N, C-alpha and C positions, 0 to 999 in steps of 0.2 A: 250672316243674314238670318232673319227670323223665319223658322220653318212654319210657324203658325200663319204668318203673312203669306208665305209661299202656298200654303194650303188654300187660303182664301183666293189667291190669284188663280189657281187652277180651277177652283169652283166657278169663279166669275167668268173665266175664259170659256169654259164649256157652256155655261148658261147663256152667254152673250154672243158666242160664235166666233170671237176673235180676241187676240191678245190686246189689240188697240182699244177695243170697247171695254175690256176688263180694266185696263190701265186708267182709262178716262173715269170709269165709275169709282175706282179706288183712289183716285187723286195722285197717280204717279205717272212717270214717263213710260212710253212703250218699251224703251230699253231696260228700265228697271223691272217691269213686269216680265220681260223675256228672261232676265237673270233669275227671277224667282221661279219661273217654270223650270229652268235649268237646275236650280237647287232641288226642286222636288224630284226631278229625274235622277239626280245624283243620289238623293236619299233613297229612292225606290230601286236604284240600280237597274233602271229600265227606261226605255223611251215611252212616254205617256201620251203623246199627241202625234197624229198624222197631220202634217202641214202641207197644204198645196196653195196655189195662188187663189183658188176659188173656194176652198172648203177646209175646215178644221174638224178633226174627229178624234175620238179616243182610240188608243191602241188597246189590245187585250189587257196589257198591264194597267193601262189607264183606267179601264173599266173596273178593275179590282181596287185601285188606289183611290178613285174618286169618292166612294162611300166612306172609306176610312178618313179621308180629309173632312168630309161633312161631319162625321162623328167627332173628330178632333176639334173643329170649330165650335160645335154645339157644346162639347164638354168645357171648352175654355169659357164660353158664355155662362155656363152654369156655375163655374168656379168664381167668375167675376161677380155674379149676382149674389153668391154666398158671401163673398168678401165684403160687398157693399152692405149686405144685411148685417153682417157682423160688425162692420164699422159704425153702423147706425144704432147698434144695440148698446145701451149704457152698461158698462162693465168696468171692473178694476177698482183700485183703492183710491179714495179721495181723502186728503187730510184737510180738515176744516177747523177753523178756530172761531170762537165767539166769547162774549162776556158771560160770566157765570149767571147773572140774573136773566139775561135774554135766553140763554140755553135752557135754564131750568123751567121758565114759565112759558116759553114759546117754541124755541127751536127744536127741542128734543122730540116733541110730538110730531112736528112736521117732518123731521128726518126719519122717524120710524115709519110714517106713512109712505115716504119716498122709497125706503128700502123694501117695503112690501110690494110696491109697484115694480121695482127693479132689483130682483134678487141677485143679479150678477154683480151688483155694486157693493162695496164695503166702505164704511166711513170711519175714520179715526178722528174723533172730536176732541180738540184741545181747548181747555177752558183757560183763557187768559184775559184779564180785564184791561190790560194796557195794550196799546198798539204795538205790534211787533213787525220785524222785517220778514216778509213772507219768504223771500229767497233764502235768507240765512236759516230760517226755521223749517224750510221744506214744506211750507203750507201751500195748498192749492187754492183755497178759497177762505176768505175771512168775512164774517158777518159782523158789521160794525154799526153801532148806533151813535151817530154823530151828525153835527151840522157843518163839519169842516173836514171832508174827506181829503186824504193825501193826494195832491195833484199828480204825483209821480206814478200812480198806479191807476188801473181801471176801476172805477167805482160806479156801479149800476144801482140806481135807487129802486128799492123794493117796496117801501111803504113808509109810514110815519108812526111815531110813538108819542102819545100824549102823556102828560104827567099830572099828578094830583098831590096836593098837600093834605096830609092825613095824620091822625093820631088815634090812639086807643081811647075808648070811653073812660077808662080809669084815669088816664092822664088828664083828660079834659075836666073830669070831676074835681081833681086835685088842684089844677092850675088855671082853669077857666079856658074858654074858647076864644081864639083871636077872631076879630071881625074885620080887621084891615091888615094888609100885608105888613104894614109898619109895626104891628103888634108882635110880629115874630121876633123882634129884637129882644123882647122880654121873656122869651120862651127858650127852653132847652131844645135845640134843633139837632137832630141826628143826621150826620152828613157822610157823604161818600167821597173818597179821595179823588176820583176821576171826574166828578161832576158836582158842581155846586157846593164845594167845601166851605167857602167863605161868603158867597153871595148867591141869592136866588133872584131870578129876573121874572117879573110879571108884567101883564098889560091888561087894560080894559079897552073898551072901544075907542077911547080918546086919550089914554094916558099910559105911560110906562113907568115901572118902578124897579130899581135895582136895590134889593134889600140885603144889608149885611146880616149874616146869621152866625151863631156860635152855639156850642153846647159841650157837654162833657164826654161825648162819644163820637168818634169818627172811625171809619174802616175803609180798607181798600176792597172789601167784598160786599157788593151791593145787596146780595140776598140777606146778609146779616142785618142790614138796616131794616128790612122788612120784619125780621124776628124781633129786633129791639123795639120797633114801634109797637108791635103787637103786645109786647110785655108792659107797655105803658111808660116807657122810659123817656119819651119825648115826641116831638113833631118831626115828621119825615116828608121829604119830597120824593115821591116814588113814581115809577112808571105805572101807567094805568093798568097794564097787563098784570103787574105784580100785586096791585092793591085792590083791583076790582072785586075779586071773589071775597076778599076779607071785608070789604065795605058792604057788600050784599049780605054777608053773614053777620054783620054787626060787630065784628071784631076790631074794625077800624072805622073811623068817621071821616068822610071827605069834608074839607074845610074851605071856606071862602070861594065858592064856585064862580063868583063873578070875576075873579082875578085869574087870568089864564097864563099858563106857562107856555113859552114857545115850543112847538112840537120838535122832536128830534127825528131825523131821518134814518131809516134802516138801509144800509148799502151792502151789496155783494161786492167784495173787493178781490181783485186778482191781478196778476202781473202783466198779462199780455193777451191781446185778441188773436194772436197767431197760433193756429193749431190747438185750439181749446179742445180738450178731450170731450168725447160725446157724453160721458157721465157728468162732467161738470156743467156742460151746456144744459143738460136735462135738469140738473139740480137747480141751477139758476132760474130756469123757466118755472120750475115747480114752486120755488120760493116766491117768485114774483106773483104767481097765481094765488098762492095761499095768503100772502101778506097784503095783497092789494086791498081787500075788504076785511082784513083781520082786525078784530077789536083790540088794538094795542094802544 
């Protein structure tokens, strides 16, 4: 039997004047409360209560044991509150994965801000451009930019990524500027293995276009496409977050603004909603807040 519960029974019995009243308050039978009083007396090796048909009172030993019982219960409550506080404090190691381009231009700054807020958390960021099996790789959280999240895992939408067709001024001077998306077929298009390697999809307010593209350079590393486009090597379809600063600085030129590319969604992907670590819940909430109105 639980000595802490026995201490509570003794306290309530004295406070309420009877074992029956204490049992009722604590949600147990009178027989069970009586056994708990017996346990306390065994523990104290002394009789703690004088029992008569009309009155219940503490023995001398009971007078000494009662304040100890109160201290014991108070201490247990302090320990519980400390444990609850610790449970609610983000801490521990999180293994996170993301694509290289999203990690470089968006995620790293967000993660650094998160770690400043939660110094007891550590993050191991794995850069992988392809989708991986989270369980096999031991990953807690994947940040994925996609419009087709895996239905077998939990995918919480964080925000959206817009894309822009762009090229360096030097390329446009040498090869001319496309004015319609169909013109892309005549240009050297720099492509990324995991997105738009052979076709780029566009739309206007009343029409959609699926445009075949080709060129002399393709890579599985999206950040390399940015570098190649800035070198004047061809036309690229880039995430807005990667191209925006370069467009503002004049190193890239945004093309055909009337033709829109379908936005991609940013998802936080994890295996189960069951017993999600506090640190991971905090990170997901932080990402949702930062990416909600993020200029991506």
